[in-house]
N, C-alpha and C positions, 0 to 999 in steps of 0.2 A: 502494500499501498504504499501509495506515495505519500510523503510526512513533510508539510512545509515551515515546521514549527523549528527555530533554532533548539540545537543542541545544549546539554548545559553547558558547555564548552564556551559555547557561540554567546550564549546568553551572559557568558562570564566577561566576554570579550565587550559585549553592548553594555552591560551595567560600568564595568570600569571606564569605559570610553565615557560616560554621560559623568560620572564622576569628577573623571579629570576637567571636563567641558566647565562643569557646575564651579569649580572652583578656580580655572584659568581662563576660562571664558563665560564669564556672564555677559549680559546685552548689554550691558556698559560698555565693555568692551568692543564690541560689535561697533556697536555706536563712534566710539573712539577714532575707531580705524577708517571709517564711513572717507573717501576721497585722499587718504593718508597716499601719498608716494609709494611708501615700500607696500604697504598694504596688510601685514601680519604684525603679530605679536610674538616677538621671538621667544619670550619666557615660554610660552605656549606651545611654539615649534618645537623647542630644546625638551620640554618635557614631554611632548609625544615619542620624538625619536630615542629618549632613556628607556622609553616603554615599548620601543620595538615596532611602535604603531606607523611609523610612517614607511618603512620597509613591509611592512604585512603582505603584500601581491608579488613583491619581487623575488628573484629565485635565490634560494636560500646558499647558492654558491657564491653570491654577491653581495652577501649580507642581509639579505632580506629572509620573510620569513616562510614564503612558499606557500601561504593559505591559497583558499579557495575564493570563489566570486560568494560565495554565502558567508564568508566570517567577514567581506568586503562589503554586502548589503548590512550585515550588523554593524558595522563601524559606519557607514555612510548615513544611515538614518537617523544615528547619533549628531553626525554634522549638520546633517538638515535641522535638527531641533532645535542647536544651538546658533544657527546660521553661521558655523565656525569660520571666520578669514584667512585660511592658510593657503599657501601652494599646494598643497596632498594633490589635489586632481591632475593639476597639469605637471608637475615635477614627477612624483613616484608613480601615478596611473600610467598618463599619456607617455611623456618622455619615456620614462623609464621603462615603460613595455615596449616600445620603439625601441632603445636599446636591447634591450634582453632579447627581441626577437630578430635584430636583423643585423647588429651592428656588430664588425669585427671584434676578435679577443683582446685586441689592444684598447681599445673604446670602451668593452666594457671592465676592464681592468682599471683601466685609468677614472671610471665616472660610477658606475654603480653603485659602488659600496659608499661612495659620498652622496648618492642620493637617496639611500635606502636609508641611512645614518640623518638625513637631513642638512648635513654639512653642504652639500650642495644643493641649485635649486636649478632647473630647468624648466622652459615653460614654449607651447608649441606654437609657433607663427605659420597660421592659416590662413583665414576668411583677410577678403580683398575687398576695397571700398566698390560698392555697387555690384561684387558679385555676389555667388550663389554657392551651395555646398557639393558642387559637383566636380570632376577632375577639370571640366573645361572653367568654372570662376578660379584657378590658378592660372595668372597670368603674370606674375612675376617671375623672372628668367636666370637661372644660371648658364653663361656659354663658357664655352672651353676656352682656357687660357694658358698656353704654354703645352709643354708636354702632359701634365695632368692635374692642371688647376682650373679652377672657375672665377669668372666674373657674376658677382649677383646683384640685380638690381629690379627694384618694384616696390609698393607699400603693402604692407599688412595693418588690419584693424582688429582689435579684440584681444590684443598679447595681453594674456593675465602675468602681472607681478614681473613684467620685463625688467624695471629698474634696478631689482631684487636679484635677478637672474644671471648664474653663471655662462649660460649657454642658451642658446634660442634654437631651435629645433625647426627649421624653415622649410616649407614644402614650394619647392621651384619646381619650373618648366624646364627642361632639357631638350625638348623635342617640340613634335609639332602633333604628333597623335594625342588623344585626349588623356592616354594616361600616361604618357610619357613624362613622369616625375619623379624627381630623387627630395630625398630626406637631407639636409644637409646641419650640422653644428655651427652655429656664429656665435660667434663673441660680441656681445653688445656693447661693448667698449671699442670696438675695431674702428679703424677708418673708414668712413664711408655711413655707419650706423647712426640714424638720430633716431632719439626718442622723443615724443609728445604725450604725456597723458589726457586720457579721453576720461571723460566725466559722465555716469550712467545712470540711469532709471534705479540702480541701485547702490550707487554709489559706492562701488566695489572699483578695485585698483585694475583697468587696463588701459592700456598704451596703444599709439599708431606706432608704428616702426616703420622708418623709409632706409632701404638700401640703395646705395649710390655708390654703383663700380664695387663693391667690397670683393677685399682679393679672398678667395677660399682653395685649400689645397685636397688634392684627393682623399688624403686620411679624413679630411671633414664629411667625406659623403659616407653615410649611414645605409650598409647594404649593397647590393649590386645595380647598377645602372639599370633605371628602368623601371625598379619595384619598390618606390617609395609611396604609391598609391595603393598599392596591394597592402604593402606595409600598415601604412596609415590606417587603413579599414578594417583589419583585423584586431589592431590594438582597441579602434574607436569603438569597435561593436561590443563588446562585454563593457567598455568603459559607461554605455550609454546605458544600461543596466545599473550602473552605481548611480547616476545621476536619476536617474527614476527614483532612487532608495532615498537618497538627499532629498528628493521634492514630498516623499511621503513623510519622512520626518518632521520636516518643516511645517508641511499641513496637518498632521496631528496633533504638534502643539498648538497650532494655530486654529484650531477646531477646540480644542482643551480650553484655551482661553476665551475664546468666542462662546462655550457653553457655560461658562463660568460667570462671564459678563451677563449673558441671557438671565441665570439664575438672580444675580444680585442686582441687577439694575432694575429699578420699579417704572412703573409708568400706568396712570388711571389706578393707582391702589393695587397694583400686582406685576408679578415679575415679566421682563418682555419674552419668556420660554412661553409664558400661560396662553401667548394669543398663537392662535392655531398655524396661521401664514408662518411665523417666525419658525415654531417649532416643525413643521415640514420641512424648511429650507434647513433646517439642521440635522432633521432624519435624513434626508435625502445627501449631505454631504457626508454623512458617517458613513450611509453605506458606499457611496463611491471610493470612498477611501479604503475603507475594507476592502473593495474588489481591485483597487491600484494597489494595495498592500500584497494581495493575494498573488497577483500578475507579476509583480517585482520577485516575489520569493521563488515563485515559478519557473520564473528565468535564469535566478542565482542557481535554483537547484539542473537546471539544464546545461547551465556553464561549468558547472562544477562536476556534471557527470559525464561530460565531453560530447555531449548533443547540441544540435545545432541552435543558433542565437539568431538565424535570418532573419527571423520574424518577430521572435518574443524580445529582443532589444527593443527594435524600432515601437514595440507595440508597448513596453512599460515605460519606455521613455515618453511617447504619446500620450499615454492614459494618464499615468501619474501627475507630469508636468501640467498639464490639461486641468487635472483634479487639483491641483494645487493651488493654480490661479483662479477658480472656479469657488471653491472653497473661501478663500481670504479676500474675494472680492463680495463673496455673500456675507465675509465677516465684518466687511468695513458696511455693506449697509445695517448691520446688526448693531454696530457700535455709532454710528451715526457719525455726526462731523465730529466729534473728539477722535477716533477715530484715525483721522487723518494728521493729528498734530504730533509732532513728535515727543511728547510724553509717552503717546500708548505705543506699546512694543507690537500692534497688530500690522502697523504701517511698514513696519521692517520687513516682514512678511507676505503682503501685498505686495512690494517693490520689487522683492527678489524672485518670488514667484513668476512672475510673468518675464525679467530677464530670463530665469532659466528655463521657460518655456521654448525660446527662439536662441538662446546659445547651443555651440557645438551642433545641434542639428534641430530644425522648428520645426513645428507641425506640416506643412509641407513636403519636406523631404524626408519625411517618418511616413506619413501617408504613402509615400512612392515606394517607400522600400516595403514597408507591408504588402502592398499592392504586387512587387515585383517578386515576393517570396510567393504570394498566392497565385500569380497569374503566370510566371516565367514556365 
C-alpha cells in the first residue's frame, strides 16, 4: 500500500528544521532581509550548515547527505512555512545538482563540498528580458574564442543572491539549434560582468546580470558540449517538487493564521468565521491545500522510488503554487484592509505566493509540460 506519510526519521527532520527556523528566522528576520543586497542572514545559513541541512540532497562523496526527494519535501515545507530567505534552492539544489550530474571531477572536487557546507554559494542565471522558459528563450551567447575559450555576452534577469554568489551557473547559447545550449561557471566579479539589483513584489534579493564579452575558459563549461539544456531540465524537474512543497508550507501557515483571525475577529457581535460565506471559503481552502499536499508527497515518493516525474513534478508545482496564491488572496479578503499593512504577517505570504507562482516555471509552461506528458 502506498504510504505518503513521513517516517519517524523524516518527521524528526521536519521538526528539527522548524525548531531551528523558529529560533533563527522569525518573521522579523524575514522583514529585515527584504530588499537587502545580500538577502540572507549569515547566522541562519551557518546554523543550517552545521546541521548538515544545506547539503541534504547532494551526494555523500562530496560532503552531502544523499537524501531523497521525500526528505527534501520535509525540509522545504518548513522553509515555506517560515518564508526563509536563504540561497538553499539556487545553490544546493539547482547549482549543486547541475555540478553533481554533469561537471568534471575537477569541478566537483573543487566546489561541491563547499556548496554542501554552505561555504560556497552558486546561483543560476537563466531567464532573460522578454523571453520565456523554453530553450528558445536563451539568447545569451558564448562564442568560441581561441583554442578552447569562449566570450560570453547577454543579459539575465531574476538571478537570486547574485551579489553573494561565488559563481554564476549561466545558460548560454553555443549554436543555432533550439537546444544548442551549454552551462558555464562565471565569476560575478569578472571583467565584463555587471550586477544591478531588481526590486520585486516579494522584496527578495534578485539581480539583473549583464555579460559584456566576458572571457571564459574551456574548463568553465559544465559537461559536454551541447548538453546544457538537458542537464538543466533533469535538475529542474525534481526541484519543481521542492518548490511545490515550499508553497504548501507557506499556504498551511497562512491558512492557520487566517483561521485564527476568523475566530478572534468580531463583527456584528459574532466571529467572522460564523458567517457562512467566509466559513465556506475557509473550508474550500483547507480542502484544496490537503489535495496539494498529497500531490506533492506523491511526487516526492515517485522521485525517491525512481519513477518518472515528467507529469507529477509540473502538476505539483502548478497546483500547489496556485493553491498558495488562492489561499493568501482569500485570506486578504478575510483580514480586510489591515491585511495589507506591514504590521500583519499575511501580506508577507500573499506577496511571496504570487512570485512563487511565476518563478522558475509559470502556469502556462507547467500546463504545457503536463499536456506534453499526457499527449506526446
